[in-house]
N, C-alpha and C positions, 0 to 999 in steps of 0.2 A: 751774276751772269748765268750760273747753272740753273737757278730757279727760273730765269727768263727763258732759257732754252727749253726747260722742262715744260713750261707753259705752252711752247709752240708745238711740241711733239707729244703724240699720244703715248708712245712707248719710250722708255729709257734705253732699252737694248733689244736687239733682234738676235736670236741664237740661230746660227746656220750650222747644220750638222748633217751627217749621214745617218739616217734612221736605223739602219741595220747595224752599223758599227758602233754608234754612240747614242742610241736612243735612250738607254737607261741612265747614262751619265748626263745627258742633256736634261732629262726630267729632274734629276737631283740638283743640278746646277740651277735650273729654273726656279725650283722651290727655295733653294738657299738664297738666291739673289733677292727674292721677295721678302725673306725674313731677316736677312742680315742687317743689324743696326736699325731695326724697325721700332719706332716709337709705339708705346702701348695703345695709343689712341688711333693709330692708322691701320688700315686693312693690310697694306704691304709697304715695305720701305721704298721699293722702286717697281715700276711695271715693266715686265720683260715679256717679249713675244716669243712663243714657241708654237709651231704649227699645230701640234697635237692638243695643246691646252688652250690656244687662243683662236683657232680657226674652226668655224663651224662648217657644216656641209655646204658646198658651193660648187656650182657647175663650172665656174671659171677659177682654177686653182692659181695660175700665175698672176692674173690681175689682183687677186686677193693678197698674194705674197708681195706683189709690187706695192700695193697700197700700204701694207704693213711696213715694208722697208722705208717707204717715203715718210712714214709716221714715226720712225725710230731714230734716236740720236746716236747710238752706237751699234756696231755689229760685232757679235762675239762668234768667232769662227772656231769650231772644234776641228782642229787640223789633224788629218791622218790620211792614210792611203784611201780609206773609204770615201772621205769627203773630197779628196783630190780627184777622184774618178767619178764624182757625182755630177750629173748634168744640172740638177737643180741647184746645188751649191755653186756651180760655176756661173749660172745665170744670176744668182743672188749677188755673187761677188762682182760680176760685170756691172750690174746695176749700181752697186755701192761705189765701185771705183770711178764710175762715171759721175755720180751725183754727190759724193762725200769726199772729205779730206782723209788722208792716210791715218792721221792720229785718232780717227774715230773707229778704227778697226783694231780689235783686240784678238790676238791669236792664242789659242789654248791647244797645246799639244796633247794628243790622246793616245798616240801609238807608243807602246813600251820602248821601241828602239828609235824614238824620234830624233835622237842625236845624230843618227846616221841618215835621217830622212829630211832634216831641216838644216841645211848647211849654208852659212853666210860667207860671201867672198868679199874681203875687204878691198882688194884691188878693183873689183868690178862695182863695188857699192851696191850690190844686190845679192840675192840668193844665188848660189851656184846651182843653176837649173839642170846641170848635167848630173848632179847628185841629189838634188832635192826632189823627193817624190811625195811629200805629205801636203804640198800646197797646190792649188789649182793654177794653171798657167795664167789665169786672169790677174794674178798678183805680180807678174813679171814687171820689174821696174817701178813698182808702186812706192816702195819705202826708200827714202833718201838715206836713211841710216838703219843699222841693224835694230829691229824692234825687240822689245822685251816679250818673251814668250812664256806664258803661264803653263807650268808643268802639271798636268792631271793624268799623265799616262798611268801612274800607279793606281788611279781610282777606277779605271775602266772595268776591272773585274770584281770590284767590291759589291757585295750583295746589298748593303745598306749604307748610304752616305747621309750624314747629318752634320749640322754645325757643331755638334758635340765633339766631332773628330778634329783635333788641332790642325792637322795637315790640310784637310779639306777646308777648314775655316780660313786658314791663311791664304789658300788659293782663291777662295771666294772674295777675300778682302783685296787681293791683287786685282781681281776683275772689277769689283765694285768701286774701288778708289777713283779711277778715272771717270767712271760713269757718274759718281756722286760729286766729282770735282773736289775731293778732299784727300789729304795724305792717308796712306794706309794705316799708320799707327794711330792717327786721330780717329779714323773710322772704326778701327778695332776697339779703341777706348770707348767710342760712342756705343758700339754694340754691347760692350761689357756694362756700361752704365744703363743702357736700355734693358738689358737682361736683369740687372739687379733691381732696377725700378719695377720691371714687370714682376719679378719674384716678390718684391715688397707688396705690390698690389695683390698678387696671388695669395701671399700669406695673410694679408689684411682681409681679403675676400674670404679666405678659408676660416679665419678667426670669426669674421662676422657671420658666415654661414654656420660655423660651429655654434656660435652663440644663439643664432636663430633656431638651429636644430635643438639645442638644449631647451630654449624657450618653448619650441613646438612640442618637444617630448614632454616637458613639464606641463604645458597646457593640455596635451593629450592625456597625460596621466591624471591631471585634475578632472578633465572631462570624463574620462573613463571612471574615475573614482566617484564623481558626482552621479554619473549614470548608474554605477553599481549601487550607490547609496539610494538613488531614486528607485532603482529596481528592487532593492531590499525593502525599502519602505512600502513600495507597491505590493510586494509579496506578503509582507506582514499585514498590510491592510486587507488584502484579499484573503489571507488565511483567517484573519479575525472575522471577516464577513462570512466566509464559508462556515466557520465554527458557529457563529450566531444563527445562520440559516439552518444549520444542522439541528441545533437545539429547538428551533421553531418548526421544523418540518413535521408534517402529519404522517407521512409514510415512513416506516422504520428503516427501510432500505435506502430511501432518498436521504434520510438523516445519516445513515452509515456512509454512503458515498460522499456526501458533503464533508463529513468529518475526516475521511481519508484524504480528500482533496485539501483540507485545511492542514493536515499533518505533512503532506508531501510538498506543499507549496513553498516551504522554507527549508534551508539546509538542516537546521536544528528545529524541531517542531516546537511551536509555542505552547506554553502550559495550557492556555485556553483551548488549543487544538487537541491536546491530549485529553483534556477533560471532556470535550465534545465527543471524541472517539470512544472514551470509556462509557459515556452515557449512551451513545448510539449502539455499541455492541450489546449493551444490556437490553435496549429496546428491541434490537433485532432478534434477541434470544427470548424475549418475554412477551412479544406481541401475541394477541389472540386472533384478531381479524384485521384485515386491511382491504380497502376497496381497490379493485384491479381493472374493472371494466364497467361500462354503462352503455346500454343500447336503447334507443327510442324506437317505438313502433310507429309507422306512418299512418296516423289517424285510425288506428285499430285498437281494439281492446284485446289483450292477451289473456288466454285462459289457462293453459297448462304448459309446463316446461319439461325439457328432456335433454340429457347429455349424450354425446356419442360415447362409445365404449372406452376410447382412449382419453376422453376428457378434453379434446382439442376443439370441439364444436358444441354449440348450444343452440337449441331450437325451441320455438314457442308456437303454440297453436292459437290462432286468432279467432275472434267471434264470427268471422265471415266464412270459416272453414278453411282458410289458407294457413300455410305453415311457413314461418320465417326462420332464418338461421344465420348464425354468425361464426366466423373463424376467430378464436380468441387471440391467437398470436399476431394477427394482422388487423383485426377489427373489420375485415371485409364481410359483406353480406353473402350468404350462400344462395344458390338458386332456390326460389320459393315455389312451394306447391300452391297453385292458384286457388282462388276462392270459388265457391259454388256459383252457378249462374243465377240462382234465385237468391233473393235477400231473405235472411233468416229473421223470424220475428224476435223482437227484443226479449231477453230473458230465457230463450230456448236455445241454449248453447252448451250443453254438456259435452265434455271431451274426454277421451281416454286414450292413452298410448299403449302400444305393445311393441317393446323393443325399438328397432330402427326401421321396421317395415310397415306397420299398420297403425292407422288412426281411426278411432270410432268417433263420429261426430253426430250430434243431434241435428236433424234437419226438419224442423217443424215440431208440432206438438207431440206426435206419436210415431216419429220415424227416426231411425238410426242408420247411418251410412258408414260402411267400412271403406276406407280409402288407402291406397298405396302412398307411402311417404316419399316415393321417388317421383319427381315431376314427370308428367303433368298431373299426377294425383288421380290415377285411374280408380273408379269406383268398383270395388270387388263384390259387395253385397249390400242389400238394403233390407232392414228389419222393420216390420210394422208391429208396434206394440199395442197392448190392449187399452192402454190409457196414456196420458201424457207422461213424458220422460222426466225423471228427477235428476238422476246421476248415472254415470257409466263407470265400469271397472272391469278390466281384463283379469282373468285368472292367471296365475304365474306361468302356466304353459301356453297361454294365448288361445287355447281351444274353446274357452267359454267366456262369454261376455255377460256380466251382470248388469241388468238395466232395472233401476228402481222406478216403480210406479206407485201411485197412491195405494197404500195398504199391502204392498208386497214387493217381491223382486222376481223379475223374469230372467231365466238363465238361457242364453242363446248359444247354440252350437255354431261357432264361427266357420267351421270347415264345411258343414252341410247347409249353413245359412237357414237354420230353423230353430224354433223355440223348443228347448228340451224339457224344462220344468218351470213351475212358478212356486216361489216360496211365499206363503201367506203370513199375515200378522205384522206387516211393516208399518212405518209411519205414514201419515197422510202427506207430509211434505218431507222429502229427504234432501240433505245438503251434501253428504259425503258417503262414499261406499268404498270399502277396502277389503281385499282378500288377505288371509294369513299367508306367510311365505310358502307353506306346504300346500296351499290351495284347498284345505279341508274346512276352513271356517270363513264366514263372511260377516262383516260388521257394517251396519248402516246407521248413520247418525242423522237426526233431523230436528225439527223445531220442538218435538215433544219428548225426545229422549233418544235411546239407542236400542238396536235389535241385533241379536247375536245368534247366527245359525251354524249348526253342524251340517255342512252341505252334503257330504256323502249319505247321511242318514235322513236328510230333509227334515231336520229337527230344530226347533227354536230353542236355543240354550238359555237365553236371557233376554228379557225385555225390561229395560230400566228407564223409568220416567225421569225427566229433568226439568226443573223450574226454568232453567235457561236453555236456550236452543244449543244444540251440539253442531259444530261446524267443521271439525277436522278430525282425521284419524291417521295414525302412523303405527304400523306394526314394527316391533323390534325384529331385526333380521333373523334372530333365532326363533321367533314365533312365541317366545315365552311370555311376553307382555305386549300390551297394546296401549298407546297413549291416545286419549280422546280430549279434544279441546272444545271449550264451551264459550258461549256468548258473553259470560261474565269474567273472562280472563283467567279461568281456572283450567288446568290440565290434570286429568285423572289418569293414573297409571293402573291398568287392570290386568288381571291374570289372563294369559292368552288361551287357556283352556276353558276356564269356568266363567271368565268375565268379572270375577270378584275384584273389588277395589284393593289395590296394594298401597297406594299413596296418592298425594295430590301436589301439584306445583301451581304457582301463580305467576303470571306475566304482567299484570297490571289491572287495577280495579276498573278501569274504563275501556279496556281493550278486548275486543273479540279475538279469540284464537282462530285466526282465519285459516291457518294451515300448520301442519306438523310434519317433520321429516327426520328420520334416523339416518345417520351416516352408515355406509355399507358395512363397516366393521362393528357397528352397534355400540360404539363408545360415546357417541354424541347425539343429543336430541336438540333440534332447532324448532323454535316456535315463532310463527309470524303473528305479531301482536299489534297490528294496526299502527296508530300514531305513536304508541309506546315503543315501537321498534321491534327488532328481531332479537330474540334471546336464545341462549344456548346453555345446555347442561352437559356435564361429562358424567359418565357412569364409572364410579369408583367403589369397589367392595359392595356392589349391589345397591349403592345409593347414587342418586342424581345430585350433582353438585354444580351450582352456577358457574359458568365459564365465561369470563370476559364481561364487558359492559354491553348494555343494549345498543343495537345499531339502529339509528334513527335516520329517516329519509326526508324529513321536512314537516312543516305544519300541515295537519290534515292529510298527510300522506303516510303510507306505511306498507309493509310487505303483505301480499295476499296469497302468493303461491311460492313454494320452496322446492329446490331440487339440489341434492348433493351430487358433486362429481363422483365418478366411480372410485377414485382413490381417496375420497374424503378430504381432499386438500382445498376444495373450492365449494362455495355455496352460492347458488343463484337464487335471486328473489325477484318476483314480479311485483312492481310497486303500483299502487292505486290509491284513490281517494277514499277517505273514511266513509263507510256506509255504502260503498259502491263495489260490486264484484269485478268491475273492469280493471285491467292492468294497463297502465300507460307506457311503462318502460321497464327495462330489465337492469338490475344491478348485480354485479358479481363481486364476492369477497373471497380473498384467500384466507384460509383458516389454518392456523399453526398446528403442527403435529403435537400430540399430547406428550408431556415428559414421561420418562419411565417411572415405574413405581419405585419407591425407596425400599431398600432391604430392611428386614426386621432383625431384631436381636442385638443391635449395637447399644453402647451405653447411652442412656437417655440424658444424663447430665455429664457432660464431658469436661474434665478438669485438665487433662494433659493430652498433647498431640505431638507426633513427630513423624516426618516423612522419611521413608527409606531412601538410600542413595539413588535407586532407580526411578524415583519420583512417581511411582505407581502404587506402592504399598504404603499404607498409613496405619500407624499404631495409635490407639486412642484408649483412654481409660478414665473411669471414675470409681465405681465399686468393682468393676471388672476391667480386664484389658483385652482388647480385640485387635486383630489385624484385618484391614479391609483393602481389597484391590479396587482402586478408584476407577479402573476401566470396566471391569466385569461385575463389580459389587459383590464378589465372593467374600466370605467372612470366615475368619479363624478365631477361635477363643483360646486365650493363653491359660493353661492350667499347670499347676494348681492356681486358682484365682488369687491374685494379689489382694491383700487387705487394704482397700482404699489407696490405690497407687498414687504416689505424689509426683512421679516423673517417669517418662519412658524415653529411650534414646537408642537409635540404630547406630551400629558401628559404621564408620565411614569406609571401611574396607569393602563393603558391598557383599559380604559373605553371609548375610542374613542373621547376624548376631544382634539380639535385642536385649538391652538392659532395662530392667524394671525396678523402680524404687518404691518401697512402701515402709510402713512402720516396722515390719519384721525384718527388713534388710533389703539388700540388692540381690536380684536374681538375674541370671543370664539364660536366655532362650535362643534356640537355633531355629531359624525359619528359612525354608527353601524358597527363594524368590523366582525360581524357574518353574515352568509348567512340567511337573513330573507327577507320577502316580502318588508319590508321597506328599504332594502339595495340594491335594484335593481339599475343598472346604471342610473344616472340622476343627480339631484342637491342635494347639502347639504346646509342647511340654517344656516348662521352665525348670531349671535346676534349683538346688537348695540355696538359701540365702548365704551370701558371702560372710565370712567370719567378722563379727563385731560391726556389722553394717546397719544395724537397726536405726530407725528414726531418720533415714535418708530423705531429704526433701528435694534435692536437685542432682542432676547427672549431666556430665559432658565428656564425650570421648575426645582423646587426643587426635590430632590430624592424621596420624598414622594408624590409628585404631588399636594400638598396643596397650593403651592405658585408658582408664575411665576415672574421672574425678567425681566424688560423691560428697555433697554437703548435707550435714545432718542437723537435727534439732539441738544438738549439744554445741553447736557453733564450730564444728570441725569440718575440714575438707580432707578427705582421704583419697589418696591416689592408689588405684588398684591396677595391678598387672592383669591383662585380659587372659593370660595363659600362664601356666607354670605349675599350679597345684602345690606350692610349698607353704610352710607355715609362715605367719607374719613375722617380720623382722624387727620393726620398731614403731613406736608411736611417740611423736614429739608433741609436747604440751606447752602451754604458756602459763606461767604462774598467775594465780588470781590477782586481779587488780592491776595487771600490766596494761599500759596504754596502747600497746600494739604487739602483735605476735613477734617472737624472736626465736631463734634456734641456737643451740649450743655451738660454740666455736669448734668444738671437737666433732668431726663428722661421724665418729663412731658412737653415737648415743646408744644407751642400753635400753632394751625394751621394758615396758612397765607391765605388760600383760602378754600372755602366751595362750595358744589354743590348747584345749584339753587333749590329753593323749588319745590318739586314734582318730582325731578329726582331720578331714582331708578337704580343704576348701578348693573351689574351682578357680579361684583367682587369688593373687597375692597382693596385699597392701604394701606399697613401696614407701609411702611417707604420709604422715598426717600433720596438718598444720593447725596450730592451737586455737583455742576458743576465743572468738571475738565477734559476737553477734551471731545471727542465724543466716547463713548463706543460702538464699533461695534461687539465685541465678548464677550460673557458671559458664565460663567460656575459656577456650585455650587460644594461645597465640598461634600464628600460622606455622612457626618453627617448633612448636611444642615445648618451648622453654619457659613459658609463663602461663599461669592460671589466673584468671580474673574472676572476681566474685562481686555480686551485688547483694547487699545485706538488707534485711527487712526494715532496719532503722533508717534507710536511705543513703547509707554510705557505700562507696565503691573502693576496692583495693585489689592488689595483685601480689603474686608470689613468684619467686624463681623456683621452678620445679626441681632444679639440681641441688640447690642449697637449702631450700625451704625458707629462705629469707623474704620478708615483705619487700615489695618494690616501691618504697616510700610510704609516707603517711596516708592513711585513708582520707577520703574527701567526700563531702556531702553532695550527692548527685540528685537526690530527691528529698528536698526539705520537707520535714514533717513525717517522714516515713515513706516507704516505697510500696506501691501496689503492683508494679511491673517494671522490669528492666530487660534490656536486650542489647548485647554488644554487636557492633557491626562485624561482618566477616573478617575484615582486615584488622580489627581491634582498634582502629583509629577513632571510632565513634561509639557513643553510648547513648541510648534513648532510655528515658525514665518516665514513669508516671507516678506522681506523688499521690498521697492519700486524698488530697483535695481535687484530684483529677487533672492536674496540670501536666502537659506533655512537653518534655524538654529534650533537646539534643545537645550533647557535649562533645567537645574535642578532647580526647582522653589525654594526649601527650601534654597539652597545656593546661588541662583541667579547666577549660574555659567553656562557658555556655555559648553555644553557637546561636541558638534561637529557641524560642518558645512557639510551638506550633498551635495554630488556631484552626477553627472549623471542625472541631471534634463533634459538635452537636450533642454533647453529653460527655460525662467522664469516660476517659479511656480505661480499659480494663486489661488489655493484652497487646503485646507488641511482637513484631517480627520484621527482620530486614530481608530485602531481596538478596539473592546470592552474590550479586556484584556490588552490593552496598550502596547503590545509587538511589534506592527508594525504601521507604519505611511504611509499613502497614500497621494500623492500630484498630482494634475492635473496641466497641463501647457499650454502654448500658442500653443504647437504643437498638442494639443488635446489628448495626451496620459496620462494614469494614471500609476504612478510608486509607488512601495511599497518598503519601507526600513525596515530592522530589527532595531528596536529602540535601542536595547542595543549596537550593534556593528556598526551601521550605514552602514551596507552592503546593497546594492541594491539587493533585492530579485527577483523582477519581474517588468515587464512593459508590458502594453498592446501593441499589435502589430499593432493596427489600431487607427486612430485618425485624425481628420481634423480640426474641429472648436475649438476655444479657450474654455477651460473648465472654467466655471464660478461658479459652485457649485459642492460640493463633500460631500457625506455622506456614512458612513459605517453602515450597518444594525446591530441591536442589537445582532443577532445570529452569526455575523461574516462572514456569507456566501455570502454577496452581497455588492457591492459598486455601488451607483447611481452617475452618472456624468451628470451634466447639462452643455450644451454647449451654446455659444453665438448664434450659429445657428445650427439647427439640433436636437433640443429636448433633450431627456434623453436617456442615454445608461446605462443599468443595467449590471454590470459585476458580474459574479457568480463564486464561487469556486467549484471545482470538487474534492471531497475527494478521497484519494488514493485507498480505497477499491472499490469505484464505478468505478474509472478509470481502475483498474485491471479487473473488470468485462467486461469493454469495450475492453480491450486488448485481453482477452480470446475470446470474441465473434468475434472481427475483425480478429484476427490471426487464428481463426479456419475455415475461409472460404475455403482456399485452402492450399496445401503444400507450395506454394510460400509465402503466408502470414505468415505461421507458421515459416518457415525458416527465414524470415525477422525479425520476432519478437524476435527470439533467446533467449538471457539471460532474457529479460524482461518477456517473456511468461513463462519461467521456474520459475522465482520469483513469478509471479502472481499465477501460478498453485500450488506452494508450500504452499501458504496461509500465515498466520501469518503477514498480512499486517497491519500496524498501520496508522491511519489517523493523519496527522500533522496539525498544525494551518492553517486555510484556507487562500488561496491566490486568492481573487476574480479577475480574469483577463479574463475570458471568456465572451465576449459580447453576451448576449442572444438576441440581436436584438435591434436596436435603437427604442425608443418610442417617436414619435414626428411627 
């Protein structure tokens, strides 16, 4: 029945109320009736009309309310004084009383004192209207019996009403029961069931969502992990690609930038990236020349080249009288000096520069024009010569222009624009003319030889015939010598005063020496050798030594004109075809600075090396002992000279104490490592040998620097106190034939030898551990409680320094005998080289072979660990130093140069240097270049020209982006041999 009625009506109930008095309560009741006993699948349990929630904006309010009333099954009246006095409530009730039965009206009392305002009169069968003030008069006589009134007076002032409140829920059930046509208790039970069912669905939904969330998180984690793996693999692939490109790059700084990119691409650098970096830093330190720019002339033949004073611009004079120029940093062309209006005859194109202001140009057979180098190239003067012009050359002061003609030289005053003198006796055909730097001598080279004048005295000093034509001249900046290049590829070095021959150089049997040029500092000579390329020599001790490899430009093409930049860091060459004087384009090479000269007076054959704690001073010895400052190359000789020192060792205290071991004993020397007047290069005085320390082969200081261990040829290891000056106390020995060293149980062993009366040693032996082979390699534990020794027969063992007892049985670490041993700084590792050259790394605690290292390239001869123990360096018979990753055994780096056998090796305490002593050739210090410093070099080198920036590519981008991290040092860059 209820369902049938519900189908007929749009609303289940209509709430009539006074908005001011009961607006908040009406809204709460409206929401509660919608939700009470609501099945989970329905939007609301019942549909209730309330004007604020159900009525939209409408110009006719009462018609809308009337339609809603007509569409409602029940009317819920919120009875109170406010509603009793409301005209709207009265109209709604009048309509309801007229159209509906009384049992469809539900009264809800909302006034707190409604008991006094809703009074029923039994005798009258109606409300006592004389006392009832909470109901509108429209209800007079409506109810045949006293209606049940729902009490919500207590709820009017509540801030928040929900079905979670039991009282409000019971009241809502009272109202909903007749509307739903069900008993109150049944309806409440239904609400409980629906709530429980809803909660089950909610919990199920939460569980499902939680499961989906877990799956989503897991899927996201897997996706992120797969992405990370993919990114890691991509990073590894890119790092390997960069490393390979670095090794293949022709430009050293492009190679360095790519190697840095390879190292930085992965969180932990790949071994191949480290190898590429080590190779690249050596290339960046050892390159001689590299191309940095190339400019093509627009259908012109270039004649002469000139640099701006700051080396930022390069200019070339062309055969038509024009002057072209380029800005190196951008490659942009400079404003050109225009060509002559007339076309010059072929072959009549002699050109000479003077500074940045004047250009002398041949203009026809016998005419020379002086032009301004500032556009538009104003003509300053014109000279008419006696015969056709061969070559032009300005004097150093620019006031005189030498013009060669057949049989002589005309000297023109450029200020007065007139000929001042003619020097006779010259060649019929001249190819090159050059003034000495002081402007007193003039040299002319031609197809018949050379002519050499003393200009102030107008005297011909020398006329030398040549079977080959002479094509080029270059005065040394000092004027002491002059180089002359011939058609047969020979360069003759002549005295700058007399012209006498001092020596000869050859650039190639089939190459004409088209041009010669000295760098401004006079240390390098460049020769343009046609198709055989451009060659250079460096001046060392008065001798010219070849520098780098020939620079070639292609088949049948070679340099014809040369020009050094003012700082000597760049060399420009005009390139042309063989047999032709024309230059088609310009090439520019950067030229590396020359390394400093090596100091003299160091041991020539170095047997022992040790870095001081400051990582700057290095002690070295063979027949003598010297201390070298690796920064300044200052040298100190230790005196008295040790007799063939076997070991040197600096005290770790950093106080400058140096121990020296030789056949006559152990001496202590004091060296000031600070810059003081007493620390000027000279001699360092060592003390007398320590008592009974003769035949010492190895030294090792304790970590605190208070003791020094000395191993000698008698198979003993003596521990000396570094200070004290007392007589020796005891010497412990091992009976002959014992299998291992032992010490008496009684700690108070009696001495077997004492010092002679009156002897006062500078240090005191504290313990001597008995004879058991010859200990050539010693090391202390970090706590100073253990001394470890490597024996020449290949065994290793250790002792407790407090008791003198061995730390277990000796074990064989170098089968067949040892050539070298080195303990890692933490004592956990031991590297050995057997006499067969095999390099092994051991785990000391387990006495277990970790690995055998390969890639030595020849037998290893010397070993040294990095200070952090992560890398191992080995020197070999091939003179190279190789560095391995200790953990993985990967070869990380090797030096690219080496000749003599390496006899000693030591890694500096700061990890940035490795000193290598050679059987012949002194000491080479290898230095590490941090990645950040290398990036700065890449940015500087790549910023020279657009060509260098393009070559640097990815590496330059990485370095410009910043965030470069420095990695563990790899000292492989030879900073110059010291010896």
